[in-house]
N, C-alpha and C positions, 0 to 999 in steps of 0.2 A: 632724300632726307629733308625734313622740315626745318626751317630756320625760325619757326615760331615757338614761343614757350608753350603754346597750347598743344603742340605736336600734331596739329592738323595739317592736311595737305594744303599747300600754298598754290594759288593761281595768281599770275602776274598781270593778267588782263581780263577784262569782262568777257572777251571772246573765248578765252581759254576756259573760264568758269562756265559759260553757256554750253560749250561743246562737252564739257565734263558732265553737266546735268543731263544732257541728252544721252551720252554714252552710258551713264548709270541706269537710266530708265530703259535703255535697250537691253542691257545685261540683266538687270533686276527689275522685272516688270512691275513689281509691287513696292518699289522704292518710295520711301517717304521724303526723300530729298526733293526740295522744291524751289530753292533759291540760293543766292549767294550774298555775302555781306563783307564789308571791309572790317578787318580785325583791329581792335583798339590796341592790341599788344604788338603786332608786327607791321600793320599798315597794308597787308596784302589781303587777297580775297580768299574766303573759305566757303564751302557749301554748307547749307543748313536745311533742316526739315521744318523750321519755324517760318512764320510770316506768309505773305501772299506768294502764290506761284509766279515764277518768272515768266514774263510774256513770251519769250522765245520758246520755253518748254511748253507752255500752254498752247501756242500755235502749232508746234510740232505734234502734240497729242491730238488736237482737233483735226489736223490735216491727215492724220493716220501715218505720219512719218515714223513715229516710234514703233508702231506695229510692223511697218515695212522693213525698217532696219533690223528689228528683232528677227523677223523671218529670214532675211538675208544672212544675218549672223549665224542663225541656226543651221542653214544649209551650207554655209561656208565651213563651219566646224565639222559638220557631218561628212562632207565630201573631201575633207583634207586628210 
């Protein structure tokens, strides 16, 4: 449950937010989520589809990591 008045998911560290960005793109390949920001209301991090793409996400996409993780996730679910 979120402690933010915006009711958005809270991330406490940049590392958590970056991992969430990648997980979202693995699960939803056409996700518009592209970065994170510090909320004025709660002071924690939230994901956003606005602004420039986060460098970690950009590098993961360019290196093919998102596609690799998506393929791995697909087969893990299929064989479970």
